C-alpha positions as CSV (number, residue, x, y, z in Angstrom):
1,M,197.6,108.6,205.5
2,K,197.4,107.5,201.9
3,F,196.4,110.2,199.3
4,P,194.8,109.4,196.0
5,D,197.2,109.5,193.0
6,Y,195.7,112.7,191.7
7,V,196.1,114.5,195.1
8,R,199.6,113.2,196.0
9,P,201.6,115.8,194.1
10,F,199.7,118.6,195.8
11,A,199.6,117.1,199.3
12,P,202.5,119.2,200.7
13,N,200.9,122.4,199.4
14,L,197.4,121.4,200.7
15,I,198.8,120.5,204.1
16,A,201.0,123.6,204.4
17,C,198.4,126.0,203.1
18,G,195.7,124.4,205.3
19,F,197.9,124.8,208.4
20,V,198.8,128.4,207.6
21,T,195.2,129.3,206.8
22,C,193.9,127.9,210.0
23,L,196.6,129.7,211.9
24,L,196.3,133.1,210.3
25,A,192.5,133.2,210.0
26,N,192.2,133.6,213.8
27,R,191.5,136.9,215.6
28,Y,194.6,139.1,216.1
29,M,196.6,137.1,213.5
30,G,195.8,139.1,210.3
31,F,199.1,141.0,210.5
32,M,201.0,137.8,210.0
33,I,199.9,137.7,206.3
34,F,202.7,140.2,205.6
35,F,205.2,137.5,206.9
36,L,203.5,135.0,204.6
37,A,203.9,137.4,201.7
38,V,207.7,137.4,202.0
39,P,208.1,133.9,200.5
40,L,204.8,133.7,198.7
41,V,205.0,136.7,196.4
42,P,208.4,135.8,194.9
43,W,207.2,132.2,194.5
44,L,204.0,133.4,192.8
45,F,206.0,135.5,190.3
46,Y,208.4,132.6,189.7
47,S,205.4,130.3,189.1
48,I,203.9,132.7,186.7
49,W,207.2,132.9,184.8
50,S,207.4,129.1,184.8
51,V,203.8,128.7,183.6
52,I,204.6,131.0,180.6
53,R,208.0,129.5,179.8
54,K,207.4,125.8,180.4
55,P,204.0,124.6,179.2
56,T,204.6,121.0,180.4
57,I,204.4,122.1,184.1
58,R,201.5,124.5,183.5
59,P,198.6,122.4,185.0
60,P,200.3,121.4,188.3
61,T,201.8,124.8,188.8
62,L,198.5,126.5,188.3
63,V,196.8,124.1,190.8
64,R,199.5,124.9,193.4
65,M,199.1,128.6,192.8
66,G,195.3,128.3,193.1
67,I,195.7,126.4,196.5
68,W,197.8,129.2,198.0
69,L,195.7,132.0,196.5
70,L,192.5,130.4,197.9
71,G,194.2,130.1,201.3
72,V,195.1,133.8,201.3
73,T,191.6,134.7,200.2
74,V,190.1,132.7,203.1
75,I,192.4,134.5,205.5
76,L,191.4,138.0,204.1
77,V,187.7,137.2,204.1
78,A,187.8,135.8,207.6
79,H,189.4,139.0,208.9
80,A,187.1,141.2,206.9
81,Y,184.1,139.3,208.4
82,M,185.4,139.6,212.0
83,N,186.1,143.3,211.5
84,A,182.6,143.9,210.1
85,E,180.9,142.0,212.9
86,A,183.0,143.8,215.5
87,R,182.0,147.2,214.0
88,K,178.3,146.2,214.1
89,E,178.6,145.1,217.8
90,E,180.6,148.1,218.9
91,Q,178.1,150.5,217.3
92,R,175.3,148.7,219.1
93,V,177.1,149.0,222.5
94,V,178.1,152.6,221.9
95,G,174.5,153.5,220.8
96,K,173.1,152.1,224.1
97,I,175.7,154.0,226.2
98,E,175.0,157.3,224.3
99,A,171.3,156.8,224.8
100,Y,171.8,156.2,228.5
101,I,173.9,159.4,228.7
102,A,171.3,161.4,226.8
103,Q,168.5,160.2,229.1
104,H,170.3,160.3,232.5
105,G,173.0,163.0,231.9
106,S,175.8,160.7,233.2
107,C,177.6,157.6,232.0
108,P,176.4,154.2,233.1
109,A,178.5,152.5,235.8
110,T,178.7,149.2,233.9
111,L,177.6,147.8,230.6
112,A,175.0,145.7,232.4
113,T,173.3,149.0,233.4
114,V,172.4,149.6,229.7
115,G,171.4,146.0,229.2
116,V,174.5,144.7,227.5
117,D,175.8,141.3,228.4
118,K,179.6,141.4,228.9
119,D,180.1,137.8,227.8
120,E,178.1,138.4,224.6
121,V,180.2,141.4,223.7
122,R,183.4,139.5,224.5
123,N,182.3,136.7,222.1
124,V,182.1,139.2,219.2
125,L,184.7,141.8,220.1
126,G,187.2,139.7,221.9
127,M,189.2,141.7,224.4
128,N,187.2,144.9,225.4
129,A,186.6,147.2,228.3
130,Y,184.1,149.8,229.4
131,V,185.0,152.3,232.1
132,C,183.1,155.3,233.5
133,E,185.8,157.4,235.2
134,D,185.2,161.0,236.5
135,G,181.9,161.1,234.7
136,K,183.6,160.3,231.3
137,P,182.8,157.0,229.6
138,M,185.5,155.1,227.8
139,F,184.9,152.0,225.6
140,F,187.6,150.2,223.7
141,Y,188.3,146.7,222.2
142,G,191.2,145.0,220.7
143,S,191.7,145.3,217.0
144,T,190.5,142.2,215.2
145,Y,193.6,141.8,213.0
146,V,196.5,143.1,215.0
147,P,197.4,142.3,218.7
148,F,198.4,145.1,221.0
149,E,196.3,147.7,219.1
150,M,192.9,149.0,220.2
151,E,189.8,150.7,218.7
152,N,188.8,153.4,221.1
153,Y,185.5,155.4,221.0
154,D,185.7,159.1,221.8
155,F,182.3,160.0,223.3
156,T,182.9,163.8,223.0
157,Q,183.6,163.7,219.3
158,H,181.4,160.6,218.6
159,R,184.0,158.8,216.5
160,W,186.3,155.8,216.7
161,S,190.1,156.1,216.7
162,H,192.7,153.4,216.2
163,V,195.2,153.4,219.1
164,Y,198.7,152.0,218.2
165,E,200.7,150.5,221.0
């Protein structure tokens, strides 16, 4: 692949940042940004120092810094959006479950009982489960930014809790 002359000096940064951004902007991968920060933060500080001390390298260094800062911003915005959408969907599902409990005095056997499509919920929340065990409902889903952690709804206290595994 041949890059134009004005892009060629930035191609390695564009390719690496694009790959990292595509990888880390996925569900359950938000925690990996801390591993990205290990090399990126010292490099950014060194780049700031270089921009101040060496005016001749200022433009290309600022472009490289901008590429990586844009990539990190895209990752953070993607995870914030996924988390907001998950919160909206979970509140919708919990609202229907609580309305059913208030009307019937017991928890619904399945989400389909309250008119919630399990596949639709899975598309928004990812990994999730609803169980009615011993007359007590339990609804949880996987955290959108960290694997192996769950958001669990407590139907007795009417609040969400983050469960660390």
